[in-house]
FIFIRO-586415 format. One record per residue: z, y, x of N, C-alpha, C, O, CB in turn; residue in three letters. Coordinates in pm, 1 decimal. Glycine has a CB too. Example, Ala and Ser with C-alpha at 12.3 -4.5 7.8 and 13.67 -1.06 7.14 Angstrom:
FIFIRO-586415
(pt (780.0; -569.0; 1319.0); (780.0; -450.0; 1230.0); (780.0; -330.0; 1320.0); (846.5; -331.9; 1423.6); (904.6; -447.3; 1130.8); "ALA")
(pt (708.0; -225.0; 1285.0); (714.0; -106.0; 1367.0); (787.0; 3.0; 1290.0); (803.9; 113.8; 1340.9); (572.5; -59.8; 1408.4); "SER")
end
This chain:
FIFIRO-586415
(pt (1811.5; -1104.7; -4629.9); (1726.6; -1050.9; -4526.3); (1587.2; -1033.0; -4581.0); (1547.5; -1106.0; -4671.8); (1725.8; -1141.3; -4402.9); "MET")
(pt (1512.3; -939.6; -4529.6); (1377.6; -908.8; -4574.0); (1279.8; -1011.3; -4521.0); (1316.9; -1102.5; -4447.0); (1336.9; -768.9; -4529.8); "SER")
(pt (1155.0; -995.4; -4559.6); (1052.3; -1085.8; -4510.2); (1028.1; -1061.1; -4362.0); (1074.0; -961.2; -4306.6); (921.8; -1068.9; -4589.9); "SER")
(pt (954.8; -1153.6; -4297.4); (930.1; -1142.4; -4153.8); (844.4; -1020.7; -4119.8); (850.2; -970.4; -4007.6); (862.6; -1268.8; -4102.6); "ALA")
(pt (764.6; -972.7; -4215.9); (675.1; -859.8; -4190.0); (740.1; -726.0; -4221.1); (684.7; -622.1; -4185.4); (548.5; -874.3; -4271.0); "TRP")
(pt (852.2; -724.9; -4284.3); (918.9; -602.1; -4324.0); (991.5; -539.7; -4204.4); (1053.0; -611.1; -4125.2); (1017.6; -629.3; -4438.8); "SER")
(pt (984.6; -405.3; -4191.0); (1058.5; -341.7; -4081.2); (1209.2; -335.7; -4107.7); (1286.5; -300.9; -4018.5); (1005.3; -201.0; -4057.8); "PRO")
(pt (1250.6; -369.3; -4229.1); (1392.5; -363.0; -4263.3); (1458.1; -497.4; -4232.0); (1411.5; -602.1; -4276.9); (1412.1; -325.7; -4413.1); "ARG")
(pt (1565.0; -493.1; -4155.7); (1642.0; -612.7; -4120.4); (1787.9; -588.4; -4153.8); (1837.8; -476.3; -4144.3); (1625.2; -648.7; -3969.6); "ARG")
(pt (1854.3; -693.9; -4192.6); (1998.0; -686.3; -4220.7); (2059.4; -818.6; -4177.0); (2008.1; -925.7; -4209.4); (2026.7; -657.2; -4373.7); "ARG")
(pt (2167.6; -810.3; -4104.5); (2238.4; -931.1; -4062.8); (2387.9; -905.8; -4078.0); (2440.6; -803.6; -4034.2); (2202.3; -970.7; -3915.2); "VAL")
(pt (2454.1; -1001.2; -4141.0); (2599.5; -997.8; -4154.9); (2655.9; -1079.7; -4040.4); (2622.3; -1196.9; -4023.4); (2647.1; -1053.3; -4295.1); "LYS")
(pt (2741.6; -1016.9; -3962.4); (2795.9; -1080.8; -3843.1); (2922.8; -1157.4; -3876.8); (3006.9; -1110.5; -3953.4); (2823.9; -976.9; -3734.1); "LEU")
(pt (2935.2; -1274.5; -3819.1); (3055.6; -1355.6; -3836.7); (3158.6; -1321.9; -3730.2); (3143.1; -1225.7; -3655.0); (3021.5; -1505.1; -3832.0); "GLY")
(pt (3262.5; -1401.4; -3725.2); (3364.4; -1380.7; -3622.3); (3321.1; -1449.1; -3493.1); (3247.2; -1547.6; -3495.2); (3502.4; -1434.7; -3669.1); "THR")
(pt (3366.9; -1396.9; -3383.8); (3330.3; -1448.3; -3252.9); (3452.1; -1508.3; -3183.9); (3565.6; -1468.5; -3210.1); (3268.9; -1337.4; -3166.7); "SER")
(pt (3427.6; -1603.1; -3096.6); (3537.0; -1662.3; -3019.3); (3563.5; -1583.7; -2890.3); (3666.5; -1604.5; -2826.2); (3504.9; -1808.6; -2986.0); "ARG")
(pt (3473.6; -1495.5; -2852.0); (3486.9; -1424.5; -2725.7); (3600.6; -1322.7; -2721.1); (3665.1; -1312.4; -2616.7); (3360.0; -1355.9; -2695.6); "TYR")
(pt (3629.6; -1246.5; -2827.0); (3742.6; -1152.1; -2816.0); (3875.8; -1219.5; -2784.8); (3957.7; -1163.2; -2712.1); (3756.2; -1074.0; -2944.3); "PRO")
(pt (3898.4; -1338.4; -2838.3); (4022.1; -1410.9; -2806.9); (4024.3; -1449.5; -2659.6); (4128.6; -1441.4; -2594.7); (4036.0; -1537.0; -2895.5); "MET")
(pt (3910.6; -1490.9; -2607.1); (3903.1; -1524.4; -2464.7); (3927.5; -1401.3; -2378.3); (3996.1; -1408.9; -2276.4); (3766.6; -1585.9; -2431.1); "ARG")
(pt (3871.6; -1289.0; -2418.9); (3893.9; -1165.2; -2343.8); (4040.0; -1122.8; -2349.2); (4093.1; -1070.2; -2251.3); (3805.1; -1053.1; -2398.2); "LEU")
(pt (4104.7; -1145.2; -2462.2); (4246.6; -1112.5; -2474.8); (4329.5; -1197.2; -2378.1); (4418.1; -1144.7; -2310.7); (4294.6; -1134.3; -2620.1); "ARG")
(pt (4301.8; -1327.3; -2370.7); (4374.9; -1413.7; -2278.5); (4347.4; -1376.6; -2133.1); (4437.2; -1381.8; -2049.0); (4338.1; -1559.6; -2302.8); "TRP")
(pt (4223.0; -1339.2; -2104.0); (4190.0; -1295.9; -1968.6); (4266.0; -1167.8; -1932.9); (4314.2; -1152.9; -1820.6); (4038.0; -1273.7; -1954.8); "LEU")
(pt (4276.3; -1076.3; -2028.3); (4352.8; -953.0; -2005.5); (4499.7; -983.4; -1980.3); (4561.7; -921.5; -1893.9); (4339.0; -858.2; -2125.3); "ALA")
(pt (4556.3; -1078.5; -2055.0); (4696.8; -1117.3; -2034.1); (4715.0; -1175.5; -1894.5); (4810.9; -1140.8; -1825.5); (4742.3; -1220.0; -2141.3); "VAL")
(pt (4625.1; -1263.0; -1851.9); (4637.7; -1324.0; -1719.1); (4626.3; -1220.5; -1608.0); (4703.1; -1223.8; -1511.8); (4531.4; -1431.7; -1700.2); "LEU")
(pt (4530.6; -1128.3; -1620.7); (4514.9; -1025.6; -1517.3); (4633.9; -930.3; -1513.4); (4681.2; -894.4; -1405.5); (4386.6; -946.7; -1540.5); "LEU")
(pt (4682.1; -889.6; -1629.5); (4797.5; -800.1; -1632.8); (4922.2; -870.1; -1580.2); (5001.8; -809.2; -1508.7); (4821.7; -749.1; -1775.2); "ALA")
(pt (4940.2; -997.7; -1615.0); (5055.9; -1072.1; -1565.3); (5050.2; -1087.2; -1413.6); (5152.2; -1075.4; -1345.6); (5063.3; -1210.3; -1631.8); "ALA")
(pt (4930.2; -1113.3; -1360.7); (4916.1; -1124.1; -1215.1); (4948.1; -991.0; -1147.4); (5013.4; -987.9; -1043.2); (4773.6; -1169.4; -1177.8); "ALA")
(pt (4902.2; -882.2; -1206.6); (4930.8; -750.6; -1148.9); (5080.0; -719.3; -1152.7); (5133.8; -661.4; -1058.4); (4852.8; -642.0; -1223.1); "ALA")
(pt (5146.0; -756.8; -1260.3); (5290.3; -732.3; -1271.9); (5367.3; -815.0; -1169.9); (5458.5; -764.5; -1104.4); (5339.7; -764.6; -1414.3); "ILE")
(pt (5330.6; -942.3; -1156.4); (5400.3; -1031.1; -1062.7); (5379.3; -985.7; -918.1); (5471.8; -992.6; -837.1); (5351.6; -1176.2; -1080.1); "VAL")
(pt (5259.3; -939.7; -885.7); (5229.6; -898.9; -748.6); (5278.5; -757.7; -715.9); (5274.1; -715.8; -600.2); (5081.3; -907.3; -724.6); "LEU")
(pt (5324.5; -685.1; -816.0); (5374.3; -549.5; -790.5); (5511.6; -556.1; -724.3); (5573.6; -662.2; -717.3); (5381.8; -467.7; -922.3); "SER")
(pt (5556.7; -444.3; -677.3); (5685.8; -439.4; -609.6); (5793.3; -384.3; -702.3); (5878.9; -306.5; -660.3); (5676.6; -354.3; -482.7); "GLN")
(pt (5788.0; -424.4; -826.0); (5888.5; -382.3; -923.3); (6015.6; -464.9; -907.0); (6011.2; -576.9; -856.1); (5833.9; -395.4; -1067.0); "LEU")
(pt (6127.8; -410.3; -949.7); (6249.8; -492.1; -950.6); (6231.8; -609.1; -1048.4); (6150.0; -602.4; -1140.1); (6374.8; -405.6; -990.1); "PRO")
(pt (6307.1; -713.0; -1027.9); (6292.0; -834.3; -1108.1); (6317.4; -806.3; -1255.8); (6247.2; -859.8; -1341.6); (6387.2; -943.1; -1058.3); "VAL")
(pt (6417.4; -722.8; -1286.5); (6446.7; -695.2; -1427.6); (6330.2; -623.3; -1495.8); (6301.1; -649.6; -1612.5); (6574.4; -611.0; -1439.8); "TRP")
(pt (6262.5; -531.5; -1422.7); (6148.0; -459.9; -1480.5); (6028.8; -552.8; -1495.9); (5954.2; -544.0; -1593.5); (6109.8; -339.3; -1393.2); "ALA")
(pt (6011.4; -642.2; -1398.8); (5902.1; -738.7; -1405.1); (5919.0; -831.0; -1525.9); (5823.0; -857.4; -1598.3); (5895.4; -821.2; -1275.0); "MET")
(pt (6041.5; -879.9; -1547.2); (6066.9; -968.1; -1661.8); (6050.0; -894.2; -1794.6); (5999.6; -950.4; -1891.8); (6208.1; -1027.3; -1652.7); "LEU")
(pt (6092.2; -768.8; -1797.8); (6076.2; -688.0; -1918.6); (5928.0; -668.1; -1951.5); (5887.4; -684.9; -2066.5); (6145.7; -551.6; -1901.6); "LEU")
(pt (5847.9; -632.8; -1852.3); (5703.9; -612.7; -1874.7); (5633.3; -742.5; -1913.0); (5546.5; -743.2; -2000.2); (5638.8; -553.9; -1749.6); "LEU")
(pt (5670.8; -852.0; -1847.6); (5610.5; -981.0; -1882.2); (5648.5; -1023.3; -2023.7); (5569.3; -1088.0; -2092.3); (5653.5; -1088.8; -1781.9); "LEU")
(pt (5767.6; -987.9; -2067.5); (5809.3; -1018.3; -2204.8); (5737.5; -933.3; -2308.1); (5707.8; -980.2; -2418.0); (5958.1; -999.0; -2219.0); "GLY")
(pt (5709.5; -808.0; -2273.1); (5639.5; -718.1; -2365.5); (5488.9; -740.4; -2369.0); (5423.4; -702.2; -2466.0); (5667.4; -575.3; -2328.2); "LEU")
(pt (5434.5; -800.0; -2267.6); (5289.7; -816.1; -2255.8); (5226.2; -887.8; -2375.6); (5126.8; -837.7; -2428.1); (5257.9; -891.9; -2129.9); "LEU")
(pt (5278.5; -1002.6; -2421.6); (5216.2; -1067.8; -2538.0); (5219.5; -982.0; -2664.4); (5126.5; -986.7; -2744.9); (5285.3; -1199.2; -2565.7); "PRO")
(pt (5325.1; -904.3; -2681.9); (5335.4; -817.7; -2800.0); (5231.3; -706.7; -2793.6); (5167.8; -675.0; -2894.1); (5477.1; -757.2; -2811.3); "VAL")
(pt (5213.7; -647.9; -2676.3); (5117.4; -539.3; -2660.2); (4973.4; -588.1; -2676.4); (4891.2; -519.3; -2736.9); (5134.8; -473.8; -2523.8); "LEU")
(pt (4942.9; -703.9; -2623.9); (4805.9; -754.9; -2628.5); (4772.6; -812.4; -2767.2); (4655.7; -814.9; -2805.9); (4785.9; -862.7; -2520.2); "VAL")
(pt (4871.8; -857.5; -2840.7); (4847.0; -915.7; -2973.0); (4784.4; -814.9; -3069.0); (4701.8; -851.8; -3152.4); (4976.9; -969.0; -3032.0); "ARG")
(pt (4823.0; -688.7; -3057.8); (4770.9; -587.0; -3149.0); (4635.6; -531.4; -3104.6); (4573.7; -455.5; -3179.2); (4870.2; -474.1; -3161.5); "SER")
(pt (4588.9; -566.9; -2986.2); (4462.2; -516.1; -2935.1); (4347.1; -582.4; -3008.5); (4342.9; -705.0; -3019.7); (4450.5; -539.8; -2783.4); "TRP")
(pt (4254.0; -503.1; -3058.5); (4135.7; -553.2; -3128.2); (4011.4; -492.5; -3065.7); (4003.6; -371.3; -3045.6); (4142.1; -520.9; -3279.5); "ARG")
(pt (3915.9; -576.2; -3035.6); (3788.4; -530.3; -2983.0); (3706.0; -477.1; -3099.4); (3685.5; -550.0; -3196.5); (3713.1; -644.5; -2907.6); "LEU")
(pt (3657.5; -352.5; -3093.7); (3581.7; -298.0; -3206.4); (3448.0; -369.2; -3222.5); (3363.3; -365.5; -3133.2); (3559.1; -147.7; -3187.8); "PRO")
(pt (3430.0; -433.5; -3336.3); (3308.5; -508.0; -3365.2); (3254.2; -468.1; -3501.5); (3331.0; -449.4; -3595.8); (3334.7; -659.1; -3359.7); "GLN")
(pt (3122.4; -455.0; -3512.8); (3064.0; -425.8; -3644.3); (3063.7; -550.4; -3731.8); (3068.6; -662.7; -3681.6); (2920.6; -371.2; -3629.3); "PRO")
(pt (3057.8; -529.8; -3862.8); (3051.6; -641.2; -3957.3); (2909.0; -665.6; -4004.8); (2869.8; -779.9; -4028.1); (3142.5; -614.6; -4076.9); "GLU")
(pt (2830.6; -557.4; -4019.3); (2692.8; -567.3; -4067.5); (2605.3; -474.5; -3984.0); (2644.6; -362.1; -3952.8); (2683.1; -531.3; -4219.5); "VAL")
(pt (2485.9; -522.9; -3947.9); (2385.7; -441.4; -3881.7); (2264.1; -432.2; -3973.9); (2217.8; -533.8; -4025.8); (2347.1; -500.7; -3741.9); "LEU")
(pt (2213.0; -312.4; -3994.1); (2093.1; -291.3; -4075.5); (1994.5; -209.4; -3993.7); (2031.0; -108.9; -3932.7); (2127.3; -219.9; -4211.0); "GLU")
(pt (1869.7; -253.0; -3993.3); (1764.8; -183.2; -3921.2); (1658.4; -143.1; -4021.4); (1605.0; -228.1; -4092.7); (1705.2; -271.1; -3807.4); "LEU")
(pt (1626.7; -13.5; -4027.8); (1521.3; 33.8; -4117.5); (1451.0; 151.5; -4052.1); (1471.0; 177.8; -3933.5); (1579.0; 74.0; -4256.5); "ASP")
(pt (1369.1; 222.3; -4128.2); (1289.8; 332.0; -4073.5); (1376.6; 447.2; -4023.6); (1335.6; 517.9; -3931.6); (1193.2; 382.7; -4178.1); "ALA")
(pt (1494.5; 468.5; -4080.9); (1581.9; 578.2; -4038.9); (1652.3; 547.5; -3907.4); (1686.3; 640.1; -3833.7); (1685.0; 607.4; -4146.9); "GLN")
(pt (1674.4; 424.3; -3876.9); (1743.7; 386.8; -3754.5); (1830.8; 264.0; -3777.8); (1808.3; 185.8; -3870.2); (1828.7; 503.4; -3703.1); "GLY")
(pt (1928.3; 249.7; -3693.3); (2020.6; 136.8; -3699.3); (2147.7; 181.0; -3770.3); (2215.4; 273.9; -3726.4); (2052.6; 82.5; -3556.8); "LEU")
(pt (2179.4; 113.7; -3880.5); (2302.7; 140.4; -3953.4); (2404.5; 35.1; -3915.0); (2377.8; -84.7; -3924.3); (2278.9; 141.7; -4107.0); "THR")
(pt (2520.6; 79.8; -3872.0); (2627.4; -9.4; -3829.2); (2742.7; 7.0; -3927.2); (2794.7; 116.9; -3945.9); (2672.6; 20.7; -3681.7); "ILE")
(pt (2781.8; -103.3; -3989.2); (2892.1; -100.1; -4084.4); (3005.5; -182.0; -4025.2); (2988.4; -299.2; -3991.9); (2849.1; -155.0; -4225.1); "ILE")
(pt (3118.3; -120.5; -4012.9); (3237.8; -183.9; -3959.0); (3356.0; -102.5; -4004.0); (3372.6; -76.1; -4123.0); (3232.7; -195.5; -3803.6); "GLY")
(pt (3438.6; -62.4; -3909.0); (3549.6; 26.6; -3941.0); (3495.5; 159.9; -3994.5); (3554.4; 220.3; -4084.2); (3639.0; 49.6; -3816.1); "ARG")
(pt (3383.0; 204.8; -3938.1); (3314.4; 326.0; -3982.5); (3169.4; 288.8; -4011.1); (3117.3; 192.5; -3954.9); (3324.0; 441.1; -3875.0); "HIS")
(pt (3105.3; 364.5; -4097.8); (2962.0; 348.5; -4121.5); (2890.2; 453.2; -4036.7); (2916.5; 572.9; -4048.4); (2926.0; 363.6; -4275.0); "ARG")
(pt (2799.0; 406.3; -3951.2); (2728.8; 495.7; -3861.0); (2579.3; 467.8; -3867.9); (2537.8; 353.0; -3883.8); (2780.7; 480.1; -3716.6); "GLN")
(pt (2499.9; 571.2; -3856.2); (2355.2; 556.5; -3848.0); (2311.4; 610.4; -3713.1); (2333.8; 727.4; -3681.9); (2282.5; 630.8; -3965.4); "VAL")
(pt (2248.9; 525.3; -3633.3); (2200.5; 564.6; -3501.6); (2049.5; 581.7; -3507.3); (1976.8; 486.7; -3536.3); (2240.2; 460.2; -3393.9); "LEU")
(pt (2002.7; 702.0; -3479.9); (1859.0; 721.9; -3468.0); (1812.7; 680.1; -3329.3); (1699.8; 635.2; -3309.7); (1821.5; 868.7; -3495.9); "GLU")
(pt (1902.9; 696.2; -3234.6); (1874.4; 659.1; -3096.9); (2006.0; 618.2; -3032.5); (2102.5; 694.6; -3038.0); (1805.9; 776.4; -3018.3); "ARG")
(pt (2013.2; 500.5; -2971.7); (2140.0; 457.1; -2910.8); (2173.0; 540.3; -2787.8); (2084.4; 591.9; -2719.7); (2133.6; 308.2; -2872.8); "PRO")
(pt (2300.7; 552.0; -2761.6); (2344.5; 626.9; -2644.3); (2330.9; 537.1; -2520.8); (2231.2; 545.6; -2449.1); (2492.0; 677.3; -2661.3); "MET")
(pt (2427.8; 453.3; -2496.1); (2419.5; 357.8; -2385.5); (2430.6; 217.4; -2441.9); (2504.6; 192.8; -2537.1); (2530.7; 383.8; -2279.2); "ARG")
(pt (2356.6; 126.5; -2382.4); (2356.0; -12.7; -2427.2); (2370.3; -101.1; -2304.2); (2298.4; -84.4; -2205.6); (2225.1; -47.3; -2507.3); "VAL")
(pt (2463.5; -195.1; -2311.1); (2482.4; -292.8; -2204.0); (2464.8; -430.1; -2265.9); (2530.6; -463.3; -2364.5); (2623.6; -278.3; -2134.8); "ILE")
(pt (2376.8; -509.2; -2208.6); (2359.8; -646.3; -2256.3); (2370.2; -738.6; -2136.5); (2293.3; -728.8; -2040.8); (2223.0; -665.4; -2330.7); "ARG")
(pt (2466.1; -827.4; -2144.0); (2489.2; -921.9; -2035.2); (2520.6; -1057.1; -2096.8); (2627.2; -1075.6; -2155.5); (2604.9; -874.3; -1940.9); "HIS")
(pt (2429.2; -1150.8; -2083.9); (2449.2; -1284.0; -2140.2); (2465.1; -1277.6; -2290.9); (2381.1; -1219.1; -2359.3); (2571.0; -1350.7; -2077.6); "GLY")
(pt (2570.4; -1336.4; -2343.5); (2587.5; -1338.4; -2489.3); (2651.1; -1211.2; -2545.0); (2681.7; -1204.2; -2664.0); (2671.6; -1456.7; -2528.5); "PRO")
(pt (2671.0; -1111.8; -2460.5); (2747.2; -993.5; -2500.4); (2658.4; -870.0; -2503.1); (2579.3; -847.3; -2411.6); (2865.4; -971.1; -2405.5); "TRP")
(pt (2672.1; -790.6; -2608.6); (2602.7; -663.6; -2621.6); (2706.2; -557.1; -2651.9); (2784.8; -571.5; -2745.5); (2493.0; -669.1; -2732.3); "LEU")
(pt (2707.0; -451.0; -2574.1); (2795.8; -337.3; -2599.2); (2708.3; -215.3; -2618.3); (2618.1; -189.0; -2538.9); (2898.6; -316.0; -2482.0); "ALA")
(pt (2735.7; -140.9; -2724.6); (2658.9; -19.1; -2749.1); (2754.3; 96.1; -2772.8); (2854.0; 83.6; -2844.0); (2563.4; -36.4; -2869.5); "MET")
(pt (2721.3; 208.1; -2711.5); (2803.4; 327.0; -2727.7); (2751.6; 405.7; -2847.3); (2632.5; 435.6; -2856.7); (2802.7; 414.1; -2598.7); "GLN")
(pt (2841.0; 438.2; -2936.9); (2808.2; 517.3; -3054.2); (2890.8; 645.4; -3048.5); (2981.4; 655.8; -2965.8); (2835.0; 437.7; -3186.5); "THR")
(pt (2861.9; 742.7; -3134.1); (2944.4; 864.0; -3133.3); (3092.2; 837.8; -3162.3); (3177.3; 918.5; -3124.7); (2891.1; 961.7; -3234.4); "PRO")
(pt (3124.0; 726.6; -3228.4); (3263.5; 695.7; -3260.5); (3323.0; 590.5; -3167.5); (3428.5; 534.5; -3197.3); (3274.2; 648.2; -3403.9); "LYS")
(pt (3257.1; 563.0; -3055.6); (3312.2; 468.9; -2958.2); (3219.8; 351.4; -2932.2); (3110.1; 342.6; -2987.3); (3446.0; 418.3; -3005.4); "GLY")
(pt (3266.1; 262.5; -2848.2); (3188.9; 144.1; -2811.5); (3205.8; 35.4; -2916.7); (3315.2; 15.4; -2969.4); (3231.6; 91.8; -2673.2); "TRP")
(pt (3097.1; -34.4; -2946.7); (3099.2; -149.8; -3036.2); (3043.1; -269.3; -2961.6); (2956.1; -255.1; -2875.6); (3018.1; -122.3; -3166.6); "LEU")
(pt (3093.5; -387.0; -2995.1); (3056.5; -507.9; -2923.4); (3003.4; -611.9; -3020.1); (3061.8; -636.2; -3125.7); (3175.8; -563.3; -2845.4); "HIS")
(pt (2890.8; -673.7; -2982.2); (2830.0; -781.2; -3060.6); (2811.5; -899.2; -2966.3); (2763.1; -883.4; -2854.2); (2692.5; -736.5; -3125.8); "VAL")
(pt (2850.3; -1017.4; -3012.7); (2836.7; -1138.0; -2933.0); (2734.6; -1230.9; -2998.2); (2717.2; -1229.2; -3120.0); (2973.0; -1208.7; -2916.8); "PHE")
(pt (2667.7; -1311.5; -2917.1); (2558.8; -1396.1; -2965.7); (2606.7; -1503.2; -3063.5); (2525.5; -1556.3; -3139.3); (2489.1; -1461.8; -2848.9); "ALA")
(pt (2736.7; -1536.8; -3064.5); (2783.6; -1639.5; -3156.7); (2820.1; -1583.0; -3294.0); (2870.5; -1656.4; -3379.0); (2903.1; -1710.5; -3097.6); "ASP")
(pt (2795.5; -1454.1; -3317.0); (2824.5; -1393.7; -3446.3); (2709.7; -1413.1; -3545.0); (2729.8; -1403.2; -3666.1); (2853.7; -1245.7; -3429.4); "GLN")
(pt (2591.2; -1440.3; -3495.0); (2474.1; -1463.8; -3579.2); (2370.8; -1538.4; -3494.5); (2378.1; -1534.9; -3371.6); (2415.1; -1328.5; -3636.1); "ALA")
(pt (2275.6; -1605.2; -3558.0); (2170.6; -1671.3; -3480.3); (2090.1; -1570.0; -3398.3); (2069.5; -1456.5; -3441.4); (2077.1; -1749.8; -3573.5); "PRO")
(pt (2045.7; -1611.8; -3281.4); (1975.4; -1522.3; -3189.9); (1847.4; -1467.7; -3253.4); (1811.9; -1352.2; -3229.9); (1942.5; -1595.3; -3059.2); "VAL")
(pt (1777.1; -1549.6; -3334.1); (1653.9; -1501.0; -3395.8); (1680.7; -1387.9; -3495.6); (1591.8; -1306.8; -3521.4); (1581.7; -1615.8; -3465.6); "ASN")
(pt (1801.3; -1381.4; -3551.7); (1836.5; -1269.4; -3639.1); (1877.5; -1146.1; -3559.4); (1854.5; -1033.5; -3603.6); (1949.1; -1309.7; -3733.3); "GLN")
(pt (1937.7; -1165.9; -3443.0); (1981.1; -1053.5; -3359.6); (1868.9; -996.0; -3273.6); (1878.6; -881.7; -3229.0); (2094.9; -1097.0; -3270.6); "LEU")
(pt (1763.4; -1072.2; -3249.6); (1655.4; -1030.0; -3160.5); (1591.1; -897.1; -3200.6); (1568.3; -814.5; -3112.2); (1549.9; -1136.5; -3156.0); "GLN")
(pt (1560.1; -870.8; -3329.0); (1503.5; -739.1; -3363.1); (1596.8; -622.5; -3328.5); (1549.7; -514.5; -3293.0); (1470.6; -734.5; -3511.1); "PRO")
(pt (1725.8; -643.1; -3338.3); (1822.7; -538.8; -3302.5); (1825.4; -517.0; -3151.7); (1830.8; -403.2; -3105.2); (1963.5; -575.9; -3353.1); "PHE")
(pt (1821.6; -627.0; -3074.6); (1815.8; -615.7; -2929.4); (1690.6; -538.7; -2887.9); (1696.6; -450.8; -2802.0); (1817.9; -755.6; -2863.7); "TYR")
(pt (1576.9; -572.4; -2949.7); (1450.9; -505.4; -2914.9); (1456.2; -357.5; -2951.0); (1413.5; -273.0; -2872.3); (1332.4; -572.7; -2986.3); "GLN")
(pt (1507.8; -325.4; -3068.9); (1516.0; -185.0; -3110.5); (1605.0; -106.2; -3014.8); (1569.8; 4.7; -2974.4); (1569.9; -174.1; -3255.0); "TRP")
(pt (1719.8; -162.6; -2978.4); (1810.8; -94.5; -2886.2); (1747.2; -75.8; -2748.4); (1767.7; 27.0; -2683.9); (1941.6; -173.2; -2873.1); "LEU")
(pt (1669.9; -175.1; -2703.3); (1606.4; -166.1; -2572.2); (1495.8; -60.5; -2571.5); (1486.5; 18.3; -2477.4); (1549.6; -302.4; -2531.3); "TRP")
(pt (1412.6; -58.0; -2674.6); (1300.4; 34.6; -2679.8); (1347.7; 177.2; -2702.6); (1291.1; 270.4; -2645.5); (1203.1; -6.2; -2789.0); "VAL")
(pt (1450.4; 196.4; -2785.1); (1495.2; 330.4; -2823.4); (1603.8; 388.3; -2733.2); (1649.5; 500.1; -2756.9); (1545.2; 327.4; -2963.6); "ARG")
(pt (1646.5; 314.7; -2629.9); (1758.1; 360.9; -2546.9); (1722.7; 489.5; -2472.7); (1605.6; 519.3; -2448.8); (1798.5; 252.1; -2446.7); "ARG")
(pt (1826.1; 564.3; -2437.1); (1807.3; 686.2; -2356.6); (1790.5; 645.0; -2212.3); (1866.5; 563.1; -2160.7); (1927.6; 785.6; -2372.5); "LYS")
(pt (1692.6; 700.8; -2148.4); (1667.0; 669.0; -2007.2); (1713.5; 785.6; -1921.1); (1693.9; 902.6; -1953.9); (1515.4; 638.9; -1982.2); "ARG")
(pt (1776.5; 748.4; -1808.5); (1814.2; 852.6; -1712.4); (1944.6; 910.2; -1728.4); (1983.1; 998.2; -1651.4); (1723.0; 957.3; -1715.7); "GLY")
end
């Protein structure tokens, strides 16, 4: 990482515990919807049996590295993207979701220390599209 006075920031994000929690929450909600539906019992059992297989392959898109410099925010993950201006940004508690041209990306506060993520939060807030 650069010095505290440098406009260039780089943070390597670790793994988060939140996507696993979201996966389990999705399984519980889908299972409740299946059980409460008016499907025949054989279809209900089939869907409940397939549910863990379908949810196991689901991955929340998360970046691996965030870089902030004079050109904008560089996001390195499945794709390398440079954002001069963020599209939509949602921040709620420990969760940050940002819309990029290639889809939504999610960053959680347990992926890096908050003091390292704060410049990125500020840049996204100041540069966001209004209206």
